[in-house]
Residue, then its C-alpha position, 0 to 999 in steps of 0.5 A: m685186704t685188697k692192698w695186701k693182696s696186691i703187694v703179695a701178687a707184685t712180690a710173687l711176680v718179681l720173684a718169678s721174674g728173678t727166678a726166670a732171669f737166673a734159670a740155666r740156659t737149655d740151648l747150645v751152639l756147638g762148632m764143628v770143622l767138617e760138615p758130614p756128607h750125610l747123617d747115617p753112621t752105618a753107611g759112611a766113614a766120615a767121623a763128622i757123622d758120629e760127631i753129631v749123631y753118636s749117643n745123641v740120635f743113635e744108640g748101639l747095644t753097647k756104648i763107648g764112654p768118655t774114658g773109653e770104657v764099654a758100658p751098656g747101651l740098648a742092651e742092659s746086660w748080656t751073658i757070654s757062653d763058656d766057649g766065647k762064641e755066644y752072646t745073649f743080650k737082654l734089651r731094655p724094655g719100653v724103648k721107642f724110635h723117634d718116629g714112635t715105633e717100638f724098639n725090640a729084638d727084631d731091630v737088632k737082628y735087622s741092623l746086624e744082618r744088614a751090616i754083614a750082608p754081601d751088599t752092605v754099605n757099612a764102612q767098618k764091615a770088618l767089625f761084624a765079620q765074625i757074626d755067624a747068626v743073629q737069633v731073636v729069642d723073644p722081643t727083649t732077648v737076642k742071641v748073637t753067635l760068632k764063627q769064632p771067639q772075638g776078644a773085642f766084640l762088645y767094644n766093636l758093638g759100641w762103634g757108631d757103625a754098629v748103632i741100631v736102626g729101625e727097618e721102617s726108617a733105615a732108608g731115610n737115615k742119611e737125610k732124616p736120621i731116626g734113632t732111639g737116643p735122647f735127641r731127635f733130628e730137627n733140621w739140616a741147613r746144608g752148608s750151615s748147621v744141623t739142629l737136634t731137639k730133646s726127645p720127650d720119649y727118651w727111655g733113659e735119664p732126661v737130658a738138660l738141653e732142649k736144643a743143640q745146633f751143630r754149626f760148621i766152621p772150617d777155619a780159625a779165622a771164623a771159629v775164634p770170633a764166633l767163640l769170643s763173641g758167644d755166637v758159638q758156646a762150644f768147640p770140642n775140636a777147635p781150629v783156633g790156630d795161633a789164637l790159642e793163647q789169646i783164648k786161654g786168657d779169656s776168663r769166659l772160656k775154658v780150654v781143655i787139652g785132651s787126647t784122641e784116637g786120631e793117628t795122623i799119618l802121611s798115607m801112601n798109595n802102596q799099590k802105585a809106583p813108586f810107593d809099592n817099593k818099601l825103600v821109597r816109603q822108608a826114605i819118605s819116613y826118614a825125610l819127615n821131621r815130626e817136630d816141625i810138623i807137630a809145631g806147624a800142624s797141631n800148635g805143638l800139641g800133637t804127640p809123635i808116633g812111630s806106628h798106628f797106635a795111640p800113646h795112651n793105650p796100655a799096649y802102645v810101643d814107642l817106635v818114634g825112633t825107628y825113623s829119626h829125621d835123617l836126610e842123608k839116609a833118605k837120599a841113599l834109600l831113594a838112590e838104592a830104589g832108583a827113584s830119584n827126582l820124583n814128581v808126586t801129588l799130595k791131596m789135602p782135606p780141609p782140617p788145619y792139620a792136613r792143609q798146614g801139615g801138607e805145606i811142611i811135608a812138601a818142603e821136607l820132601s823137596q830136600i830129598g828130591i821129591n817134588v810135591e804138588l799140593i792139591p786141596v780137596e773138600w771132604a766129599q772129594w777126599l772120600d770119593q777120590v782117595f778113600k773110595n777110588k784110591d786116586f792119589d799118591l800121598t794124602i794126610i789124614s787122621h784116622v780117629e776110629p778106636n783101636d783101628i790098627d787092623i785097617y792095614s789088614r783089610p784087602d781093599y783098604y785105600i792105603g793098599y798095604q798087603n802083608p800076609e804076616f801082618n794079616k796073620l797077627i790080626e787074625e790071631l788078635n781077633v780070636t784072643s780074649d786074654q788081655a796080656k796076650r792081646n797087648e803082646l800081639y798089638g806090640q808085634a803088629q806095631k813093630m811090623l808096621s813101623e818097619d814096613a812104613p806103609v805110611g809116614f807116621l806123624f803124630q797123635l791128634p790132640k783134642i783142643g776143646v774150647w767152651d763156655a766156662k759155665l758149660e759142663g759135661l762135654w768130653e775131655n778126650t775122644p776115645t771115639p768120634a763123638n760129641d755126646l750131649s747126654k750129660v751136658r748142662w749149663t751152670e750158673 
């Protein structure tokens, strides 16, 4: 009897060991090109913030899903008044912030009123401009009244800039973010990584990952070895450069080419000579050879654009032909503007599309008599010098916010474009809910921007995702800046 007990015990131990050996992993190291300046999505424009915390640490009333759809978030349902001006949200009960405080309607009121306050630091305050009042009906019901109907209101509430924060913890969210999401903030090793861990008290479906580390790797020289060695198991926006074909040949890895909302543009300072002259801006647009820029700055995977709109959007108008590559037209326009032999600067943030694209663009502009001084800047410098203080001539940047053509109507936006007729179009768009009419207005806005050439429209940024073949649940496309890990799991 003792012998049989020993055999049974030994067999159980072997089975237990075998089960543990084949158990799916619960940790993930995910690569990112840029380190965010901080971790509060309601107080910064950097997409890298949302790429870590959106839907992981922080949640909004609504959520933008992997195909761009608007889904319930902290609001499980809502009703809209007949005049389109009142939204009544029913909030999920039993939700807690990661510090243990209860989530309720007061947090929604605080977050939205904070976003519309005169001293708001929200980088996308225009999203909330139509909010007139926020009323707490009861702990799980909140009513938002708009000044006028806003067709994209529910979509706007799904942006990272519209996540709900707690009044008790809001001041510390830049360094130690506290939200309601399925992951909680664990650690930020500056210059290296941010680590999140599974929240044990999450209100929704439990996530499969116990731990996720976002590691900052800015260039292909380091990113490719990290992927091939397995030190990094996923790079949703991989800076793989010329190594893409090599990676495709590795059966351990999966390469997924998707689309983004990233309109990659050569921004011009419209408030500064000579870029305040439309003829100069048009000349630059004619000088740009998108085919060469796309080949050199996006592995040939970018989609050319002629205005600020994503080609996969149903309202897209193909305006690529507005400025075909024509050096003679470019030179003639510069001569007409009296702006020959120009000396300008081009500030390039860290992403490869900017650094590599900048070199190509400088060479192209030199062919029409524009001498370009290339100035590499780090991300924090770009945000301070270019985005905040408008200290630039030219810069290359990919605007990854969804449906953001309205940025050209903002009075103090860094590009400095001012066109009352364009502003009227955006105002009409903001109060139009009929989708067919909205698409028509989007088309008019695209054509107006293309004609005025406030920037050089280059290409739609591709999403080159590389991850372990045993991983599933990562987004193929990027309808909003995010690395949503809520459905990510390892398979065996």
